[in-house]
MMTF fields as JSON, N, C-alpha, C and O atoms, coordinates in Angstrom:
{
  "mmtfVersion": "1.0.0",
  "mmtfProducer": "UNKNOWN",
  "numBonds": 395,
  "numAtoms": 396,
  "numGroups": 99,
  "numChains": 1,
  "numModels": 1,
  "chainsPerModel": [1],
  "groupsPerChain": [99],
  "chainIdList": ["A"],
  "bondAtomList": [4, 2, 8, 6, 12, 10, 16, 14, 20, 18, 24, 22, 28, 26, 32, 30, 36, 34, 40, 38, 44, 42, 48, 46, 52, 50, 56, 54, 60, 58, 64, 62, 68, 66, 72, 70, 76, 74, 80, 78, 84, 82, 88, 86, 92, 90, 96, 94, 100, 98, 104, 102, 108, 106, 112, 110, 116, 114, 120, 118, 124, 122, 128, 126, 132, 130, 136, 134, 140, 138, 144, 142, 148, 146, 152, 150, 156, 154, 160, 158, 164, 162, 168, 166, 172, 170, 176, 174, 180, 178, 184, 182, 188, 186, 192, 190, 196, 194, 200, 198, 204, 202, 208, 206, 212, 210, 216, 214, 220, 218, 224, 222, 228, 226, 232, 230, 236, 234, 240, 238, 244, 242, 248, 246, 252, 250, 256, 254, 260, 258, 264, 262, 268, 266, 272, 270, 276, 274, 280, 278, 284, 282, 288, 286, 292, 290, 296, 294, 300, 298, 304, 302, 308, 306, 312, 310, 316, 314, 320, 318, 324, 322, 328, 326, 332, 330, 336, 334, 340, 338, 344, 342, 348, 346, 352, 350, 356, 354, 360, 358, 364, 362, 368, 366, 372, 370, 376, 374, 380, 378, 384, 382, 388, 386, 392, 390],
  "bondOrderList": [1, 1, 1, 1, 1, 1, 1, 1, 1, 1, 1, 1, 1, 1, 1, 1, 1, 1, 1, 1, 1, 1, 1, 1, 1, 1, 1, 1, 1, 1, 1, 1, 1, 1, 1, 1, 1, 1, 1, 1, 1, 1, 1, 1, 1, 1, 1, 1, 1, 1, 1, 1, 1, 1, 1, 1, 1, 1, 1, 1, 1, 1, 1, 1, 1, 1, 1, 1, 1, 1, 1, 1, 1, 1, 1, 1, 1, 1, 1, 1, 1, 1, 1, 1, 1, 1, 1, 1, 1, 1, 1, 1, 1, 1, 1, 1, 1, 1],
  "groupList": [{"groupName": "MET", "atomNameList": ["N", "CA", "C", "O"], "elementList": ["N", "C", "C", "O"], "formalChargeList": [0, 0, 0, 0], "bondAtomList": [1, 0, 2, 1, 3, 2], "bondOrderList": [1, 1, 2], "singleLetterCode": "M", "chemCompType": "L-PEPTIDE LINKING"}, {"groupName": "LEU", "atomNameList": ["N", "CA", "C", "O"], "elementList": ["N", "C", "C", "O"], "formalChargeList": [0, 0, 0, 0], "bondAtomList": [1, 0, 2, 1, 3, 2], "bondOrderList": [1, 1, 2], "singleLetterCode": "L", "chemCompType": "L-PEPTIDE LINKING"}, {"groupName": "ASN", "atomNameList": ["N", "CA", "C", "O"], "elementList": ["N", "C", "C", "O"], "formalChargeList": [0, 0, 0, 0], "bondAtomList": [1, 0, 2, 1, 3, 2], "bondOrderList": [1, 1, 2], "singleLetterCode": "N", "chemCompType": "L-PEPTIDE LINKING"}, {"groupName": "PRO", "atomNameList": ["N", "CA", "C", "O"], "elementList": ["N", "C", "C", "O"], "formalChargeList": [0, 0, 0, 0], "bondAtomList": [1, 0, 2, 1, 3, 2], "bondOrderList": [1, 1, 2], "singleLetterCode": "P", "chemCompType": "L-PEPTIDE LINKING"}, {"groupName": "GLU", "atomNameList": ["N", "CA", "C", "O"], "elementList": ["N", "C", "C", "O"], "formalChargeList": [0, 0, 0, 0], "bondAtomList": [1, 0, 2, 1, 3, 2], "bondOrderList": [1, 1, 2], "singleLetterCode": "E", "chemCompType": "L-PEPTIDE LINKING"}, {"groupName": "ILE", "atomNameList": ["N", "CA", "C", "O"], "elementList": ["N", "C", "C", "O"], "formalChargeList": [0, 0, 0, 0], "bondAtomList": [1, 0, 2, 1, 3, 2], "bondOrderList": [1, 1, 2], "singleLetterCode": "I", "chemCompType": "L-PEPTIDE LINKING"}, {"groupName": "LYS", "atomNameList": ["N", "CA", "C", "O"], "elementList": ["N", "C", "C", "O"], "formalChargeList": [0, 0, 0, 0], "bondAtomList": [1, 0, 2, 1, 3, 2], "bondOrderList": [1, 1, 2], "singleLetterCode": "K", "chemCompType": "L-PEPTIDE LINKING"}, {"groupName": "THR", "atomNameList": ["N", "CA", "C", "O"], "elementList": ["N", "C", "C", "O"], "formalChargeList": [0, 0, 0, 0], "bondAtomList": [1, 0, 2, 1, 3, 2], "bondOrderList": [1, 1, 2], "singleLetterCode": "T", "chemCompType": "L-PEPTIDE LINKING"}, {"groupName": "VAL", "atomNameList": ["N", "CA", "C", "O"], "elementList": ["N", "C", "C", "O"], "formalChargeList": [0, 0, 0, 0], "bondAtomList": [1, 0, 2, 1, 3, 2], "bondOrderList": [1, 1, 2], "singleLetterCode": "V", "chemCompType": "L-PEPTIDE LINKING"}, {"groupName": "GLY", "atomNameList": ["N", "CA", "C", "O"], "elementList": ["N", "C", "C", "O"], "formalChargeList": [0, 0, 0, 0], "bondAtomList": [1, 0, 2, 1, 3, 2], "bondOrderList": [1, 1, 2], "singleLetterCode": "G", "chemCompType": "PEPTIDE LINKING"}, {"groupName": "SER", "atomNameList": ["N", "CA", "C", "O"], "elementList": ["N", "C", "C", "O"], "formalChargeList": [0, 0, 0, 0], "bondAtomList": [1, 0, 2, 1, 3, 2], "bondOrderList": [1, 1, 2], "singleLetterCode": "S", "chemCompType": "L-PEPTIDE LINKING"}, {"groupName": "GLN", "atomNameList": ["N", "CA", "C", "O"], "elementList": ["N", "C", "C", "O"], "formalChargeList": [0, 0, 0, 0], "bondAtomList": [1, 0, 2, 1, 3, 2], "bondOrderList": [1, 1, 2], "singleLetterCode": "Q", "chemCompType": "L-PEPTIDE LINKING"}, {"groupName": "ARG", "atomNameList": ["N", "CA", "C", "O"], "elementList": ["N", "C", "C", "O"], "formalChargeList": [0, 0, 0, 0], "bondAtomList": [1, 0, 2, 1, 3, 2], "bondOrderList": [1, 1, 2], "singleLetterCode": "R", "chemCompType": "L-PEPTIDE LINKING"}, {"groupName": "ALA", "atomNameList": ["N", "CA", "C", "O"], "elementList": ["N", "C", "C", "O"], "formalChargeList": [0, 0, 0, 0], "bondAtomList": [1, 0, 2, 1, 3, 2], "bondOrderList": [1, 1, 2], "singleLetterCode": "A", "chemCompType": "L-PEPTIDE LINKING"}, {"groupName": "ASP", "atomNameList": ["N", "CA", "C", "O"], "elementList": ["N", "C", "C", "O"], "formalChargeList": [0, 0, 0, 0], "bondAtomList": [1, 0, 2, 1, 3, 2], "bondOrderList": [1, 1, 2], "singleLetterCode": "D", "chemCompType": "L-PEPTIDE LINKING"}, {"groupName": "HIS", "atomNameList": ["N", "CA", "C", "O"], "elementList": ["N", "C", "C", "O"], "formalChargeList": [0, 0, 0, 0], "bondAtomList": [1, 0, 2, 1, 3, 2], "bondOrderList": [1, 1, 2], "singleLetterCode": "H", "chemCompType": "L-PEPTIDE LINKING"}, {"groupName": "TYR", "atomNameList": ["N", "CA", "C", "O"], "elementList": ["N", "C", "C", "O"], "formalChargeList": [0, 0, 0, 0], "bondAtomList": [1, 0, 2, 1, 3, 2], "bondOrderList": [1, 1, 2], "singleLetterCode": "Y", "chemCompType": "L-PEPTIDE LINKING"}, {"groupName": "PHE", "atomNameList": ["N", "CA", "C", "O"], "elementList": ["N", "C", "C", "O"], "formalChargeList": [0, 0, 0, 0], "bondAtomList": [1, 0, 2, 1, 3, 2], "bondOrderList": [1, 1, 2], "singleLetterCode": "F", "chemCompType": "L-PEPTIDE LINKING"}],
  "groupTypeList": [0, 1, 2, 3, 4, 5, 6, 5, 6, 4, 7, 8, 7, 7, 8, 4, 8, 3, 9, 10, 6, 10, 1, 7, 11, 12, 13, 1, 5, 10, 13, 13, 1, 13, 14, 9, 6, 10, 1, 5, 12, 15, 13, 1, 0, 13, 4, 14, 7, 4, 16, 1, 5, 9, 9, 1, 6, 6, 1, 9, 13, 10, 5, 4, 3, 8, 13, 4, 9, 17, 8, 8, 7, 9, 7, 9, 9, 13, 5, 13, 15, 7, 9, 15, 4, 5, 17, 1, 9, 2, 2, 9, 7, 13, 1, 12, 17, 1, 7],
  "groupIdList": [1, 2, 3, 4, 5, 6, 7, 8, 9, 10, 11, 12, 13, 14, 15, 16, 17, 18, 19, 20, 21, 22, 23, 24, 25, 26, 27, 28, 29, 30, 31, 32, 33, 34, 35, 36, 37, 38, 39, 40, 41, 42, 43, 44, 45, 46, 47, 48, 49, 50, 51, 52, 53, 54, 55, 56, 57, 58, 59, 60, 61, 62, 63, 64, 65, 66, 67, 68, 69, 70, 71, 72, 73, 74, 75, 76, 77, 78, 79, 80, 81, 82, 83, 84, 85, 86, 87, 88, 89, 90, 91, 92, 93, 94, 95, 96, 97, 98, 99],
  "secStructList": [7, 7, 7, 7, 7, 7, 7, 7, 7, 7, 7, 7, 7, 7, 7, 7, 7, 7, 7, 7, 2, 2, 2, 2, 2, 2, 2, 2, 2, 2, 2, 2, 2, 1, 1, 1, 3, 3, 3, 3, 3, 1, 7, 7, 7, 7, 6, 6, 2, 2, 2, 2, 2, 2, 2, 2, 2, 2, 2, 6, 7, 3, 3, 3, 3, 7, 1, 1, 3, 3, 3, 3, 3, 7, 7, 1, 1, 7, 7, 7, 7, 7, 7, 7, 7, 7, 7, 7, 6, 6, 7, 2, 2, 2, 2, 2, 2, 6, 7],
  "xCoordList": [119.55, 119.529, 118.973, 117.859, 119.491, 119.024, 118.199, 118.497, 116.936, 115.929, 115.813, 114.823, 116.798, 116.277, 115.064, 114.724, 114.046, 113.057, 113.467, 113.982, 113.129, 113.174, 112.162, 111.365, 112.127, 110.551, 111.272, 112.405, 109.96, 109.701, 108.797, 107.617, 109.283, 108.596, 108.691, 109.549, 107.271, 107.241, 107.631, 107.194, 108.634, 109.01, 109.026, 109.129, 108.961, 108.292, 109.726, 110.335, 110.013, 111.247, 111.198, 110.287, 112.244, 112.325, 113.539, 114.504, 113.693, 115.208, 115.527, 114.659, 116.155, 116.588, 117.84, 118.906, 117.662, 118.881, 119.109, 118.184, 120.417, 121.068, 120.412, 120.494, 120.045, 119.222, 120.022, 121.22, 119.189, 119.649, 119.371, 118.346, 120.333, 120.361, 118.547, 117.479, 119.183, 118.395, 117.046, 116.118, 116.782, 115.565, 115.055, 114.156, 115.73, 115.235, 114.819, 113.816, 115.316, 114.739, 113.549, 112.815, 113.192, 112.061, 110.81, 109.773, 111.278, 110.283, 109.729, 108.624, 110.855, 110.599, 109.133, 108.334, 109.359, 109.103, 107.679, 106.818, 107.25, 106.154, 105.215, 103.986, 106.077, 105.365, 104.658, 103.451, 105.24, 105.137, 103.61, 102.746, 103.754, 102.866, 101.528, 100.448, 101.911, 100.055, 99.667, 100.337, 98.386, 97.573, 98.004, 98.571, 97.644, 98.089, 99.609, 100.471, 99.591, 101.04, 101.732, 101.246, 102.821, 103.778, 105.018, 105.848, 105.101, 106.095, 107.511, 107.344, 108.63, 109.764, 110.766, 111.11, 111.044, 112.114, 113.473, 113.602, 114.522, 115.695, 116.313, 117.243, 115.863, 116.324, 117.958, 118.572, 118.36, 119.719, 119.958, 119.584, 120.954, 120.908, 122.308, 123.327, 122.08, 123.03, 123.07, 122.025, 124.09, 123.945, 122.686, 122.073, 122.255, 121.063, 120.095, 119.115, 119.942, 118.567, 118.076, 117.1, 119.26, 118.726, 118.716, 118.197, 119.005, 118.644, 116.983, 116.104, 116.962, 115.368, 114.515, 113.69, 114.679, 113.71, 113.537, 112.384, 114.452, 114.411, 113.496, 112.473, 113.96, 112.967, 111.534, 110.629, 111.332, 110.004, 109.19, 108.04, 110.015, 108.973, 108.309, 107.146, 109.606, 109.292, 108.059, 107.155, 107.647, 106.773, 105.416, 104.263, 105.588, 103.94, 103.939, 103.008, 105.189, 105.074, 105.592, 106.047, 105.312, 105.735, 106.669, 106.362, 107.625, 108.822, 109.43, 110.151, 109.143, 109.635, 110.481, 110.048, 111.686, 112.047, 111.81, 111.667, 111.697, 111.351, 112.359, 113.187, 112.062, 113.479, 113.472, 114.467, 112.122, 112.525, 112.989, 113.724, 112.557, 112.692, 112.104, 112.575, 111.348, 110.882, 109.634, 109.312, 108.64, 107.04, 106.798, 106.953, 106.433, 105.898, 104.664, 103.958, 104.104, 102.356, 102.606, 103.419, 101.877, 101.903, 101.169, 100.964, 100.862, 100.095, 98.938, 97.97, 98.735, 97.668, 98.109, 97.292, 99.078, 99.344, 99.083, 98.953, 98.908, 98.759, 99.772, 99.553, 100.851, 102.271, 102.071, 101.171, 102.501, 102.587, 103.431, 104.578, 102.768, 103.529, 104.135, 103.516, 105.337, 105.576, 106.161, 106.081, 106.839, 108.053, 109.285, 109.951, 109.592, 110.604, 111.517, 111.118, 113.277, 114.134, 114.481, 114.587, 114.642, 114.819, 116.615, 117.248, 116.926, 118.763, 119.085, 119.243, 119.206, 119.517, 120.897, 121.242, 121.819, 123.369, 123.379, 123.014, 124.166, 124.118, 123.405, 123.835, 122.347, 121.311, 120.418, 119.225, 121.215, 120.419, 119.098, 118.04, 119.008, 117.467, 116.888, 116.007, 116.88, 116.095, 115.606, 114.421, 116.757, 116.625, 115.862, 115.538, 115.576, 115.014, 113.722, 113.459, 113.038, 112.016, 111.248, 110.075, 111.743, 111.142, 111.703, 112.028, 111.629, 111.7, 110.855, 110.734],
  "yCoordList": [113.476, 111.949, 110.468, 110.517, 109.684, 108.612, 107.509, 106.969, 107.486, 106.46, 105.381, 105.526, 104.362, 103.805, 103.314, 103.362, 102.637, 101.941, 100.339, 99.996, 99.719, 98.224, 97.393, 97.058, 96.962, 96.447, 94.986, 94.62, 94.072, 92.82, 92.189, 92.542, 91.102, 90.046, 88.712, 88.209, 88.291, 87.194, 85.905, 85.905, 84.543, 84.071, 82.262, 81.824, 81.604, 80.574, 79.644, 79.82, 78.591, 78.043, 76.727, 76.347, 76.143, 74.726, 74.379, 74.044, 74.394, 74.275, 72.921, 72.652, 72.104, 70.654, 70.867, 71.203, 70.619, 70.136, 69.307, 68.499, 68.78, 67.648, 66.714, 67.09, 66.021, 65.168, 65.375, 65.651, 65.2, 65.437, 63.878, 63.233, 63.456, 62.05, 62.237, 61.625, 63.622, 63.797, 64.224, 64.167, 64.551, 64.859, 63.61, 63.237, 63.055, 61.616, 60.83, 60.135, 60.817, 59.901, 60.436, 59.508, 61.356, 62.333, 61.814, 61.351, 62.069, 61.871, 60.933, 60.785, 59.868, 58.173, 57.56, 56.627, 58.609, 58.188, 58.644, 57.787, 59.977, 60.73, 60.187, 60.192, 59.786, 58.915, 57.226, 56.993, 56.721, 55.534, 55.696, 54.869, 57.09, 57.03, 57.223, 56.633, 58.061, 58.815, 57.591, 56.647, 57.956, 57.347, 57.286, 58.24, 55.922, 56.297, 56.046, 55.724, 56.39, 56.462, 57.22, 57.977, 57.749, 58.902, 58.741, 57.86, 59.554, 59.249, 60.607, 61.825, 59.914, 60.972, 60.756, 59.701, 61.999, 61.931, 62.339, 62.759, 62.248, 63.044, 62.242, 62.697, 61.317, 60.811, 60.86, 60.44, 61.14, 60.276, 59.31, 59.189, 58.24, 56.992, 57.034, 57.553, 56.305, 55.913, 54.943, 54.292, 54.448, 53.203, 53.296, 52.245, 54.597, 54.792, 55.174, 55.284, 55.435, 55.746, 53.468, 52.839, 53.141, 51.651, 50.991, 49.876, 51.228, 50.634, 51.196, 50.482, 52.793, 53.143, 52.049, 51.299, 52.012, 51.595, 50.294, 49.931, 49.527, 47.773, 48.192, 47.557, 49.291, 48.908, 49.144, 48.448, 50.269, 51.172, 49.913, 49.693, 48.975, 47.709, 46.728, 46.326, 46.415, 45.543, 46.233, 45.401, 47.416, 47.823, 47.873, 48.137, 47.723, 47.807, 48.131, 47.801, 49.168, 50.396, 49.2, 48.064, 49.97, 49.066, 49.987, 51.133, 49.88, 50.771, 50.214, 49.22, 50.902, 50.422, 51.547, 52.646, 51.099, 51.832, 52.151, 51.194, 53.327, 53.392, 54.735, 55.351, 54.865, 55.458, 56.878, 57.383, 57.39, 59.044, 58.964, 59.808, 57.93, 57.67, 56.627, 55.508, 56.71, 55.647, 55.918, 57.085, 54.942, 55.02, 54.333, 53.112, 54.972, 54.88, 54.175, 54.6, 53.352, 52.669, 53.108, 52.621, 53.893, 54.481, 53.136, 52.206, 53.198, 52.537, 53.143, 52.409, 54.287, 55.238, 55.294, 55.61, 55.037, 55.353, 54.062, 53.901, 52.673, 51.623, 50.772, 49.568, 51.163, 50.556, 49.232, 48.831, 48.56, 46.361, 46.216, 46.653, 45.313, 45.015, 43.471, 42.483, 43.397, 42.241, 41.563, 40.34, 42.032, 41.441, 40.865, 40.061, 41.38, 41.125, 42.368, 43.489, 41.748, 42.642, 43.759, 43.577, 44.777, 46.268, 46.767, 47.318, 46.316, 46.868, 48.182, 48.362, 49.136, 50.366, 50.729, 51.56, 50.253, 50.555, 51.603, 51.471, 52.912, 53.983, 54.856, 55.958, 54.893, 55.653, 56.371, 56.1, 57.543, 58.162, 58.809, 58.7, 59.301, 59.785, 59.102, 59.338, 57.547, 56.132, 55.9, 55.892, 55.7, 55.706, 56.526, 55.96, 57.877, 58.813, 58.045, 57.03, 58.113, 58.214, 56.677, 56.645, 55.883, 54.466, 53.592, 52.424, 54.672, 53.96, 54.881, 54.608],
  "zCoordList": [122.283, 122.834, 121.943, 121.421, 121.867, 120.615, 121.668, 122.733, 120.711, 121.703, 120.291, 119.575, 119.942, 118.733, 119.105, 120.288, 117.885, 118.74, 118.195, 117.131, 119.089, 119.1, 118.878, 119.753, 117.551, 116.999, 117.339, 117.025, 118.289, 118.681, 117.994, 117.997, 117.272, 116.275, 117.064, 117.789, 116.562, 117.262, 116.318, 115.168, 116.879, 116.556, 116.681, 117.827, 115.938, 116.507, 115.932, 114.877, 117.051, 116.806, 117.568, 118.303, 117.292, 118.04, 118.787, 118.099, 120.183, 120.38, 120.791, 121.622, 120.689, 120.983, 121.84, 121.325, 123.464, 124.15, 124.382, 124.296, 124.845, 125.085, 126.266, 127.435, 126.072, 127.647, 128.726, 128.8, 129.549, 130.957, 131.773, 131.552, 132.629, 133.186, 134.097, 134.058, 134.931, 136.158, 135.528, 136.334, 134.541, 133.278, 133.518, 134.272, 132.803, 132.237, 133.321, 133.162, 134.226, 135.093, 135.804, 136.143, 136.076, 136.5, 135.745, 136.219, 134.036, 133.358, 133.069, 132.548, 133.559, 133.422, 134.728, 134.649, 135.789, 137.038, 136.85, 137.05, 136.462, 136.492, 134.979, 134.909, 133.967, 133.019, 133.871, 133.939, 134.161, 135.054, 135.992, 136.284, 136.272, 137.652, 136.58, 136.619, 135.804, 134.952, 133.972, 133.553, 133.779, 133.432, 131.859, 131.326, 131.07, 129.454, 129.359, 130.175, 127.706, 127.154, 127.131, 126.291, 127.533, 127.246, 126.426, 126.647, 125.55, 125.01, 125.669, 125.744, 125.996, 126.525, 125.104, 124.571, 124.77, 123.682, 124.143, 125.293, 123.322, 124.028, 125.263, 125.929, 125.444, 127.177, 127.24, 126.258, 127.869, 128.104, 128.931, 130.098, 127.931, 128.598, 129.161, 128.705, 130.349, 131.265, 132.021, 132.002, 132.897, 133.425, 134.64, 134.83, 135.52, 136.156, 135.588, 136.325, 134.546, 133.475, 133.656, 134.065, 133.148, 132.508, 134.022, 133.956, 134.97, 135.98, 136.609, 137.09, 136.384, 137.003, 135.968, 136.489, 134.952, 134.149, 134.612, 134.841, 134.792, 135.045, 136.486, 136.744, 137.361, 138.538, 138.207, 138.668, 137.298, 137.123, 136.668, 137.05, 135.674, 134.893, 136.154, 136.198, 137.357, 138.545, 138.862, 138.939, 139.077, 139.92, 138.521, 138.865, 137.711, 136.775, 135.916, 135.181, 135.327, 134.357, 133.13, 133.257, 132.022, 130.606, 130.234, 130.563, 129.704, 129.123, 127.778, 127.862, 126.28, 125.318, 124.594, 124.249, 124.438, 123.369, 122.19, 121.429, 121.68, 119.895, 119.42, 120.092, 118.412, 117.581, 118.468, 118.987, 118.514, 119.743, 121.054, 121.569, 121.617, 122.94, 123.69, 123.485, 124.365, 125.236, 125.248, 125.471, 125.017, 125.357, 126.482, 126.523, 127.407, 128.887, 128.961, 128.047, 129.574, 129.442, 131.153, 131.939, 131.319, 133.483, 133.838, 133.058, 134.982, 136.429, 136.441, 136.643, 136.282, 136.807, 138.666, 139.531, 138.85, 140.756, 141.066, 142.279, 140.141, 140.991, 141.182, 141.053, 141.468, 142.083, 141.979, 142.717, 141.441, 142.065, 142.76, 142.673, 143.868, 144.704, 144.483, 144.878, 143.846, 142.998, 144.136, 144.015, 145.42, 145.959, 145.532, 146.185, 144.244, 143.652, 144.095, 144.412, 144.022, 144.264, 143.379, 142.166, 143.863, 142.903, 143.069, 143.97, 141.888, 141.686, 141.237, 140.029, 142.053, 141.559, 141.582, 140.742, 142.418, 141.646, 143.142, 144.31, 142.121, 143.116, 142.733, 143.071, 142.081, 141.735, 142.644, 142.784, 143.414, 144.653, 143.768, 144.388, 142.757, 142.307, 142.443, 143.27, 141.691, 141.578, 143.082, 143.414, 143.994, 145.148, 146.275, 147.319, 146.049, 146.827, 145.965, 146.611, 145.054, 144.491, 144.739, 145.111, 144.584, 144.824, 146.261, 146.472, 146.98, 148.562, 149.491, 150.685]
}
């Protein structure tokens, strides 16, 4: 009976997967709540993403586009109560997180 030996070697590689609207929104929300600056790469831009960015800015986060994606300066969990209306369109993910 043959028992071929399979040698396993370590490999170092980088995989870039297409952006996901859902993951982009969760990354933006997490970064907005964090302390300091976060770089979000390969974000998927969609109408819902734009609505969420607008809402997070009204709550005190700074979100700036850069070549690689976005730099988000978080609020450290201190959400601003500005009294501004936040329009999210039909963005269910943002609605769940921001209400």
